[in-house]
N, C-alpha and C positions, 0 to 999 in steps of 0.2 A: 355636312351631314349625311349621316350614312343613310342609306333609305334600304327597310326589310325589303327581299324577296317576296313577292305574291306570290303563295299560295296556287296551282293549279283549280282552278273551277269544280273539277269534276272532286278535289279533297276537302274544297270548301265545302261543298253540297252535304256529301259525307258526314263530316262533322257537325253541319249544322242540326242534318238530320237526326244521328246519334243522339247531338247535346239534345235536341228536341224533343225524344221520344225518352227521353232518362227524364228530363223532364215532367214532362207530364206525369209518364210510371211515377215519379215520388210525389207531386202535387197531388196525382190518385189517390195515393196510398197514407199519405198526409192527415189529408182531409177522414179519409173512413179510419183511419189508425187513431188520430187523435179522437173521436170518439170515442173506441174501443178503449182507449187506454183510461178519457178519465171512468168508463163504467169500471171497468175491473180492477185497476193499481189497488185500489184498497184494500180489498178482498183477498185479492193476492198475495198482498204483504201480508194481510191478518195469517193467511192463511200459510205462507209460510213461519212467518216469526215463530207461529205454535211447532210449527215441523222442527224448524231447526233452535228454537230455544233463544236463539242469540236475534237483537235488533238490525246491528251492522250486517249482519249476517244476510240477513231478510231483506235488510235493502237493496245487497248488491244482487242478490238472487233476482230480484223483481227487473231491475233494468235489464241483467243477461235473459230472463226468461220473454222480456217484451223484446230485445232485440236480436235472439236469436230467430221468435217469432215474424218478427217484420222482413226479418234478412231470408228466410226461409219458407216462408209460407203466404206471405201477406197477398200470393190471393186466393188464399181460403177463406175469405171475407171473414166472420165473427164468430171463428171456431172459440169461444170460451172451454171445454173440454181438452183439444189441442192444446193449447196457453198453458193450463195446468200438469198437464201428462209432459211438459216441454218443463215447466215450474218445480215439477217432483223431481222429472230425473235431475237435475241442475241439482236440486237438494238434500237429493238423493248421493252423486258426486262428491259433494261440499264434505256434507258427512263423514262418507267414508276416508277424505281426503283428510278430514278434522282427527281421525280418529287414526286417520297413520301419522301423523304425525307428533299426535299428542295433544295434542290442542281444545283447552276447554274451556270457552268464552260465556263467563257468568255476568256478565256488564250490558245491565236494560237499565235506557234513562228512560221515566215517565215525564211527558214534560207539566209542568201548572204551576199555578199562579201562588194554593195557599198550601206551602211545606205539609197541612195536619194532611187537606185530603191528598198532596200526593204520595203522600205516604203510607195512607192509606188502600189508595189505587196499587200501586207497588205490589203493597204488601201482598192484598187480592188478584197482582198477577201472577205474583210470583207463588203465589198459593198453586193459584189454576195453573200455568204448567209445570213444577214440579207435579200435579196430581195428575196431568196428563204424560208430563218424563218416566210415572210410574206404569205407563199402558205399555204393552208389547208393540213393538216398533208398528204393524200392521195396523195396531188400535189403535194407535197416535195420529197415524197418517188419515184414518179413515174418517175418527174425530175434526179433527182439524180441514179436511174436505167438506167435511156435511157441514164444520157452523162459520166457514168463513168462503166459500167457494162459491156460494149461490147454483150449484149444479143442481139436475136433477137428479135422483139414483140413478136412471137410466144414464147417465152422461158421467159420474164416477163411474162404475161400473164395466163401461170404456174406457180411463182415463186407467184403472186398475186391472183390467184382463180380468174381472171377473162377474158371473150373471149379475144381473138387475135384487133376484132373490137370495142370492149371496148378500150382497150390499146391505140391505132390508137386516138380514137375520145377524148379522157381523157388526152394523150399526146399533141395534137395540144392544149387545152384549156388552159393546164398547162402551153403552153410556152409564148400563148397568155396574161394570165395574168402576167407573167414573164416582158414579154415585157413590160405590161404599168407597174407595180412599176418600173422598170429601168427607164423609160422614167420620169415618175413624179419624178424623184431623191430619190424612195428609200421609201417616207414615207406617 
């Protein structure tokens, strides 16, 4: 039987110490991150779905956003504005890539048990997405942040790099445009 050569004591201590530190950091982040993820995942998904109009892309972007947040900014605590900034940038990158590739995904799946209700919800969802899609990209993004992100106007201003007063004015104008679009039947 061949016996493995024992490592030197200093290497064992160093490896154990580094492993311990990595495990402790990972456990600390996972415990804090778990609550942060649960609290923000649905709203972030809704924001990205409204921004992209693609269910599957929004799912991918949620994963990517949380992964980037945890990987690079885990020491920042629970910073929703930072998470939404990361998600926004990832979505803009994906939209640019789709335009460059000439892709347009219109496949929307809506779970439900009652086919009639599923169809009604799907039609309302499609109508709302179509109306939001008719807004200018900055207005579309702003409406998505306000409707789904649960951020204050000040936090949205930080995400979009504009003043809080400007956010309030633009939100009002974007909502007015959206009402007009929905009132006219989305045409």
